[in-house]
C-alpha positions in Angstrom: 102.0 164.3 -155.4 101.4 160.8 -154.0 105.1 160.5 -153.2 105.0 163.8 -151.2 102.0 162.7 -149.2 103.6 159.3 -148.5 106.9 160.9 -147.3 105.0 163.3 -145.1 102.9 160.5 -143.5 106.1 158.4 -142.9 107.8 161.4 -141.3 104.9 162.2 -139.0 104.6 158.5 -137.9 108.3 158.3 -137.3 108.2 161.4 -135.2 105.2 160.3 -133.3 106.7 156.9 -132.6 110.0 158.3 -131.3 108.1 160.8 -129.1 106.1 158.0 -127.6 109.2 155.9 -127.0 110.8 158.9 -125.2 107.7 159.3 -123.0 107.7 155.6 -122.1 111.4 155.7 -121.3 111.1 158.7 -119.0 108.0 157.4 -117.2 108.7 156.1 -113.7 108.9 152.3 -113.3 106.0 150.6 -111.5 106.9 149.5 -107.9 107.6 145.9 -107.4 104.5 144.0 -106.1 104.4 143.4 -102.4 104.9 139.9 -101.1 101.8 138.0 -100.6 100.8 136.7 -97.2 101.9 133.2 -98.1 105.3 134.5 -99.3 105.9 136.4 -96.1 104.8 133.3 -94.1 107.2 131.2 -96.1 110.1 133.6 -95.4 109.3 133.7 -91.7 109.1 129.9 -91.4 112.3 129.6 -93.5 114.1 131.8 -90.9 112.7 129.9 -88.0 113.7 126.5 -89.6 117.3 127.5 -89.2 119.8 124.6 -89.7 117.2 121.9 -89.8 117.7 119.4 -92.6 115.7 116.6 -94.3 112.6 115.2 -92.7 112.9 117.4 -89.7 112.8 120.5 -91.9 109.9 119.2 -93.9 107.9 118.4 -90.8 108.7 121.8 -89.3 107.8 123.7 -92.5 104.6 121.8 -92.8 103.4 122.7 -89.3 104.7 126.2 -89.5 103.0 127.0 -92.9 99.7 125.4 -91.8 99.5 127.1 -88.4 96.8 129.6 -88.1 97.6 133.0 -86.7 96.0 133.6 -83.2 93.5 136.3 -83.0 94.3 139.2 -80.6 91.6 137.9 -78.2 93.1 134.4 -78.2 96.6 135.9 -77.6 95.3 137.9 -74.6 93.7 134.8 -73.1 96.9 132.8 -73.5 99.2 135.6 -72.2 97.0 136.3 -69.2 97.0 132.6 -68.3 100.8 132.5 -68.7 101.3 135.7 -66.7 99.9 133.9 -63.7 100.5 135.8 -60.4 102.9 138.4 -61.8 102.1 141.9 -60.7 103.0 145.5 -61.7 105.9 146.3 -64.0 106.9 142.6 -64.2 103.4 141.8 -65.5 103.4 144.7 -68.0 106.8 143.7 -69.4 105.7 140.1 -69.7 102.4 141.0 -71.4 104.2 143.4 -73.8 106.7 140.7 -74.8 104.0 137.9 -75.0 101.6 140.0 -77.1 104.3 141.1 -79.5 105.1 137.6 -80.7 
């Protein structure tokens, strides 16, 4: 009788284990985590660094990575100042380009 109960328990646990493994295998994989702000900043600075080498690259990367992003209000002030006496469509195009940077 003990052997029968032991065999039944083993069969049930084996079946339950294989069913769980099948569910885990068919479950969708979790999406890769998004890049952090620092990682995106690093990628951008890396692209902007281009062909710079050695100390030039180090200096560029240091300033690029430590630079703070301008707020929208600060951007507006800077772009307005840079637009100067431009009028109409020329000013619109300049402001659009300037603010998108």
